[in-house]
C-alpha positions in Angstrom: -25.1 -57.8 38.8 -21.9 -55.7 38.1 -19.8 -56.1 35.6 -16.2 -56.6 36.0 -13.8 -54.1 36.4 -11.1 -54.0 33.3 -7.4 -54.5 34.6 -6.1 -52.6 31.7 -8.5 -48.9 32.2 -7.1 -46.9 34.7 -8.2 -43.7 36.0 -6.4 -40.5 37.0 -8.6 -38.7 39.5 -7.5 -35.1 40.6 -9.0 -31.2 40.6 -6.4 -30.5 37.8 -7.2 -26.6 39.4 -5.2 -26.1 36.9 -3.6 -29.0 34.9 0.2 -28.4 35.2 2.9 -30.4 32.8 3.2 -32.5 35.6 -0.3 -34.1 35.6 0.6 -34.5 31.9 3.6 -36.1 32.2 1.7 -38.8 34.6 -1.8 -38.6 32.2 1.0 -39.6 29.0 3.4 -42.2 30.9 -0.2 -43.8 32.1 -1.8 -43.9 28.4 1.6 -45.7 27.6 1.4 -48.5 30.2 -2.7 -48.9 30.2 -5.1 -49.5 27.0 -7.9 -46.7 28.1 -7.1 -44.2 30.7 -9.6 -41.9 32.0 -9.0 -38.4 33.5 -11.5 -37.7 36.3 -11.8 -34.1 37.3 -12.8 -34.1 40.7 -15.5 -31.4 41.6 -15.8 -30.5 45.1 -18.5 -28.3 47.0 -16.4 -27.9 50.0 -13.8 -26.0 47.8 -13.4 -23.0 45.8 -11.5 -24.0 42.5 -10.2 -21.4 40.3 -11.7 -22.9 37.0 -15.1 -23.8 37.0 -15.6 -28.2 36.4 -16.6 -26.9 33.0 -13.9 -24.9 32.3 -11.5 -27.3 34.0 -12.9 -30.1 31.7 -12.7 -28.1 28.4 -8.7 -27.4 28.9 -7.8 -30.9 29.9 -10.0 -32.4 26.7 -7.7 -29.3 24.7 -4.4 -30.4 26.5 -5.3 -34.0 25.7 -6.8 -34.4 22.4 -4.1 -36.0 20.8 -3.9 -39.1 23.3 -6.6 -41.5 21.4 -6.9 -43.6 24.7 -7.4 -40.9 26.9 -10.6 -39.7 27.4 -12.0 -36.9 30.4 -14.8 -36.6 32.6 -16.1 -34.7 35.5 -17.1 -36.0 38.4 -18.2 -35.9 41.8 -17.9 -38.4 45.5 -15.2 -40.5 46.2 -12.7 -41.1 43.6 -13.4 -45.0 44.0 -16.9 -45.2 43.2 -16.0 -42.9 39.8 -13.1 -46.1 39.3 -15.8 -48.6 39.6 -18.7 -46.4 37.4 -15.7 -46.0 34.8 -15.2 -50.2 34.8 -11.7 -49.6 35.7 -9.6 -51.8 38.0 -6.7 -49.4 38.5 -6.7 -45.8 40.1 -3.6 -44.1 39.2 -2.0 -41.7 41.4 1.3 -39.4 40.7 3.6 -38.7 43.9 6.1 -35.8 43.9 7.2 -36.0 47.6 7.7 -37.7 50.4 4.9 -35.9 52.5 2.8 -36.6 49.0 3.5 -40.2 49.4 2.3 -40.5 53.4 -1.2 -39.1 52.2 -1.1 -41.5 49.5 -0.3 -44.5 51.2 -3.2 -43.6 53.8 -5.8 -42.8 51.1 -4.6 -46.0 49.5 -5.6 -48.2 52.4 -9.0 -46.2 53.2 -9.7 -47.1 49.2 -8.6 -50.4 49.6 -11.2 -50.6 52.3 -13.9 -49.2 49.9 -13.1 -50.7 46.9 -10.5 -54.3 47.5 -10.7 -55.0 43.9 -9.7 -51.6 42.8 -5.9 -51.7 42.7 -3.8 -48.5 43.0 -0.7 -47.7 40.9 1.7 -45.3 41.7 3.9 -43.2 39.7 6.5 -40.9 40.6 7.1 -37.6 39.2 9.5 -36.9 36.9 12.4 -35.1 38.5 11.5 -31.7 36.2 8.0 -31.3 37.7 8.0 -32.9 41.3 8.0 -28.9 42.3 5.3 -28.3 40.8 2.2 -27.5 42.6 -1.1 -25.6 41.5 -0.2 -23.2 44.5 3.0 -22.5 43.3 1.5 -21.9 39.2 -1.4 -20.0 41.1 1.5 -17.8 42.9 3.4 -17.0 39.6 0.6 -16.5 37.9 -0.9 -13.7 40.7 2.9 -12.1 41.4 4.9 -12.1 38.3 5.0 -8.5 37.0 6.5 -9.3 33.8 6.7 -12.2 31.1 4.1 -14.1 33.5 3.7 -16.0 30.1 6.8 -16.8 29.5 7.8 -18.2 33.5 4.4 -20.2 33.1 5.4 -22.4 30.0 8.1 -24.5 32.5 4.9 -25.7 34.7 1.7 -25.3 32.6 0.6 -26.8 28.9 0.4 -23.8 26.5 -3.2 -23.9 26.0 -3.9 -23.4 30.0 -1.2 -20.2 30.2 -3.7 -17.5 28.8 -6.7 -18.7 30.7 -4.7 -18.9 34.0 -3.9 -15.4 33.6 -6.9 -14.0 32.8 -8.4 -15.6 35.9 -5.3 -14.5 37.9 -6.2 -11.2 36.6 -10.0 -10.9 37.2 -10.6 -10.6 33.3 
């Protein structure tokens, strides 16, 4: 017998490579909406992330430590399976652009077919972060010749900046 899913528990899944201020905004807002929020750091064996799963997990836990109703876990496989394993009834998703909306809409339809008892809730990105992407951040970290740390403060939580620069510089 399967346990009932908790409608006051949401899961926000992603690669978080790295976790950005945009992600943090969605997490903080989700933590206010739900009694419990699990951040799922996805492991995709077909991708080559900059940070290892353990590094992403450690950095996310450091950044999110002050949010008492938020926990962080790694997962592999389908996000809906992870949501169910957590006992959550809600999958939280952030949307930045119309392109994101189209992709998220398709994914939510597939997830609804796979797990009709799990609802998807979308939060629009705050205007301050709608342009932020991991690709942009990695470009800034790699291509900035001077004051890269200062430039990245508008995109990343402070604990992520130095580890990102070290990775991008091969340190």
